N, C-alpha and C positions, 0 to 999 in steps of 0.2 A: 859823723861822715863814716864810721866803724857801723852805724847801727845799733841796735839790741844784741844784746846778748843770744847765744844759739839757745833753740830750745830744745829738747828730748822729746817730741810731740807725745810718744807710748810712754811718760812720764808725769802728763799734764791730769789734774784730778777737776776735771771737769764742772763739777759740783761745786767750786768752791766760790765762783763767780755768776752769778745770776746773771741768764744775755740781759735784762729789761733793767735801766735805770729809771722809767716811766713807760710804764704799758698805755696805749701804743705808739709813743711818738717819742721817746729816748732810748738808743741800746747802749750801753756799757763800755759796746766798742764799734766809733764811727759816728760820724756825724748826720744829725738830723736837719733838713734843711725844708722852712714851712713860707712859701712863697702867697702873695696877694696882689691887689690891685691896690693903690690908695686908697687910705680910708675903710679899709673893711676889717678893722681891729687886730690886725698881726702881733703889732708892739705890744696889744693890751693882755693879747692870748702867751703871747709868749713869758710875759712878767707874770700869770697867771700859773701857766706851767712852773715856771721857775719854783715860784711859794709852795707849789706841791712839793716837788724837789727837797726843798730845804727843810717842809713842814711833816711831810706824810701826810695833810690833809687830803682828800680827794676834793681837789679845789673844782677841775674840771678833766682828772685823768687819775690814776692809782699809784703811789710810787712802791719800788719796790727793795726791802730793805730797811737801812736805817736812814735817818732824815741828813741830807746833806748842804753845806753854805754855798751859795751862786755868787758867780761873778757877771753882774749884767756887764758887757763893753757896749758901750754908745757912740755910735759914732756919727747920730744925727742930733740929739739933741742935750740938755745936763738935765740935773738930776731932781727937778722939782717934779716935769710929770709924770716921772716913775712915782716919786714916792709919794702924792695923791694918789694913784691909781693902785699901789700897794696900800696905804690906808684905806682907803677904802673895799679892796677888797677882804682887809683883816674884819674890817666890820661886819662884811656882808656876809662873809664865812663865821664870825663869829670866833676867832682866831686871834689868840695874846701877839704883837706883833713882837715883841722880847725871844717868841721862840721860832723868827722864821728869819734865820740866820742870811738876808737878801746884801749884797756891795754893790756899788754904782761906779764904773772909773766911763770916765767919758776921754775919747782918741779922737788925735787929730793927724798923727801920721797913720799909714798904714797897717794891716794888721802883719803884712811882712815883718815890718821894720819893727812893730809893736811888739812883736812876741817874745822879745827875750825877757824884756821890763815886766811881760804879762804874765811870762811863767813865774819869774821872782814872786809876784804877785799870788798868785795862787801858792806856790810854796808857805809864805807869809801867812797867810790867811788861812790856809789848809781846805782852799775851794774845790770842790766834789764836781761841779757843772759850771760851763758856762755858757752865758748868750749872746751872740753876737747880729747886731742891731745899727748897721745892716751890712750887707756882704757888699752892694753897690760900691758904699763907701769906706767899705776897709780895706777895698782889691787895689793894688798897686797897677792900676792900667785900667784899658777898656775891657767893660761886659761883655765882649765879643770875643777878647783876647785869651786863646786857649792856655798860652802861658802865665801871663797875671793868672789867671783862674784857677792852674793848676799850683801854682808857688804860696797863694792865698790857704787852699789846702793842704799843702806841705805844711805851713802856719798854724794852722789848725792841729794839723797831727800834733806835730813838736807838744804842742800845749800837754798831754797827757791825762785828758778829761775827759766826758762826755758833753758835745755842742752844738748847742742848740743855734740854725743859723736862720734870720731871717734872710729875705730875699724879696725884690719887686718881681713884676709884668713888664713887659713892653703894651706901649696902646695898640701895637700892631697884632699882640696876641688875641686880648681884648678883642679887638674887631674881629679877629679871626674867629675865638669862641662863639661869639655872638652870632657871628657866620653858618658855621657849621655844627656847634656844638662838642668841640674838641679841643682839651687844655695840650695848649703848645708847650707848657711848662715855665720856669725861670728866667727872667732875663737876662740874655747874655748868651757868653757858651753854653756847650752840652757839656761841658766838661762839672759845670755845679751840677746838674742831676745825675751823671756817673757816678762822680766821686761822695757822693752822700750816701750813705748806709740805709736812710727815709728819706721820702720826698712825701709831704704835703701841700696841698691848694687850700686856701682860707678863702670862703665871699661870707659875704653878709648880708640883712634887710635891715632897714631899721623895723622897729617894731614900739609899741604903744609905750611903753618904758624901756627901751635900751635898743638891742641888736640881737637879729636872729642868726647864730653863727655855726657855721657847714667847716667838720675837715675831713676833708678826703683825701686819703693815702692812694696816692700816686704810683707810688716807689717801694719795694723791699728786694733787700739783695738775701736777706732770709726768711721763707717761710712767704705766705701767702698774706695780698695787701689785706688790711684789715675793715671792715664795712666803715662807712660815713658816721662819723659823729655830731650831732649835732646839742647846740648847746640855744641855750635863750640867756644873754645876757642883761641881766637889769639893774638900772643905774639908777642911784636917787643925786637928784642935787637938791644944792640951795636954794631960796625964795629969790634969788636971784639969776639962778642957774647961772655962774661962774664957777662954783665949787664943787667939785661930785665928794659926796658924804657915804656913800654907800654903793658899792657893786656886786655882785654876786653871777656866777653862774650857773645855770639848773639844768640840769640833761633835757634832753627833750629827744623825744623817740621819733627820728629819721622819718619814717617806713607811716607815721600816720598826722605830720605837721605839713598842712597843705602848701606853705609858704616855702618850704623846702624844696618840692619838688620840680622847680624849674633851675634851683643850684646844681642839684645831682650829677654825675657823671649821664650821658646817654643813653649808658646802657641799662643802670637799675630806670631811669625814669623811661624807656621804652616796657623795663618788664614790668614798671607800677601800672601803669596804665594797662596793659594785656591782663591784667591780674584781675579787670571788670568786665574784660570779651573782648572776641577776636578783634581786630581791626583789620584793614587793608593796609600797606605800606603808605598810601596817599593820606589817609585818615592822619593815619601817625606822624607824617612830616608837618600834616599843618596845626596839630596839636603841639608837638614840640616846636615846631619854627624850623623847620631843617628843611633840605630837597627832598625829594622822596628818592634818588639814588643813594644820597648819605646816609637813608633809615634802612634801607637795605642793606648796602655795605654792614651797618651796625650791626643789623637781624642776624646777618651771614655769622659774622664775630661773634655772637654770643655761641653759636656751637662751634667754635673751636678747639683741638684739642680732643678730639672724641665725646667731649659732653654737648646732648643736643636740649639745650634748656627752651628753643621755640622752632615752633615748625610751621606749614605752609599749609592751610587748606585746600580743598579741589576748586573753591572759587576764590583763589590765590588771596585769602585774609590769611595774616597769621594770624597763632597764638599759643598760650605756653603746652609748652607739651606734656606737662602733666596735667593738661588742666580735663 
């Protein structure tokens, strides 16, 4: 209840700690939330991030500093699906599993109730980061409850290590995004968004040999939003297609991968289209599947903050400002 010791900010050596544990997904202070609709591969992606932290191997990001043991806190399933994916990722990325300290623990009580025991496990195993899968199951109360959400984030803070949180989206949010192109954020209380240091949305599409995965940075408390990151998740199954044998995340250039265009936020999608030449607002609306007023609003928003990125020509078509 006393809080931490008082610190004289004049005497803090800011070079003692890197800002990042895993660039651009996890900072040393403050949790990251990754949210997606069901079936988008968010648990798989979170495990790949955990393995990157634990091994410093660039599976789907770049670790900063020494490898850290990771605890995968699981409120949704047991160890077997994660172990199969873990072993497949080790095969796909040619990593020795013995050198990737990932621990799994299943929970049934809320994180608020489980935090003291989890703190003990963190100390006992020397855990350097935690995955929470998922917030909806770990929260002690309704998703829309600000009280329950704040209590959960208070429990997360009490763990004393960087945390990646997996969360879902409401079905109404999926419908809203399809209609307007705007992402409404994770399911439930707005405090999930505000209490997270960084927030990413995850979307995916089936490909010939796995999934195409897009991670879009939605919030950053410090610094600018990072550009979207794209991956091809290549999966190899056994002959009966029942067991995963190998998995590999391969970075993909988002700006040149056609399959990602309709998954990008509206602004980047419009900029990508305008790179091919001037378009009317009506034409842009037809291409991106939004209403004309929604497209005009997005175009005007691109020029906020004194930065002119697009401009309207005398024939009322829109073009890139530097074209």
